[in-house]
C-alpha positions in Angstrom: 8.4 -2.7 -17.2 5.1 -1.1 -14.9 4.8 0.0 -11.4 2.6 -2.9 -9.4 -1.3 -0.6 -8.6 -1.7 -0.1 -5.2 -2.6 -3.6 -3.1 -6.1 -3.0 -1.5 -6.4 -2.5 2.1 -8.0 -5.6 3.0 -4.6 -7.0 1.7 -2.3 -4.6 3.3 -3.8 -5.0 6.4 -4.1 -9.0 6.1 -0.2 -9.6 6.7 -0.6 -8.7 10.4 -4.1 -10.1 11.2 -2.6 -13.5 9.8 1.1 -12.8 12.2 -1.5 -12.3 15.0 -3.5 -15.3 14.7 -0.7 -17.6 14.1 1.3 -15.8 17.2 -2.0 -16.6 19.1 -2.5 -19.6 18.1 1.4 -20.5 19.1 0.6 -19.3 22.6 -2.7 -20.9 23.2 -1.0 -24.2 22.0 1.8 -23.8 24.6 1.7 -26.3 28.1 1.8 -23.2 30.0 -0.4 -20.4 29.3 0.6 -17.6 31.6 -0.9 -14.3 31.8 2.8 -12.7 30.9 2.3 -15.1 27.7 -1.1 -13.5 26.8 -0.3 -9.7 27.6 2.5 -9.2 24.3 -0.6 -10.6 22.1 -3.4 -8.5 23.3 -1.3 -5.2 22.1 -0.5 -6.9 19.1 -4.2 -7.9 18.2 -5.4 -3.7 20.2 -2.3 -2.1 17.3 -4.2 -4.0 14.6 -7.2 -2.8 15.1 -6.4 1.2 16.2 -3.9 0.9 13.1 -6.3 -0.2 11.0 -8.8 2.5 12.4 -6.8 4.9 11.2 -5.7 3.6 8.1 -9.7 3.0 7.4 -10.6 7.4 8.8 -7.3 8.3 6.1 -8.6 6.3 3.5 -11.8 8.3 4.3 
């Protein structure tokens, strides 16, 4: 059995991005949207952006 080829960058980033969008949608659908509920979503978005930039710089 051969080893699978390494996944493309866009496919590796799709998981965290879709997870983030799902969490954001769940928070937005909440009846009581508070600042405390928004903070983790914003921090997760910032983390995804920082990780994406780091991965892109590492590849170049």
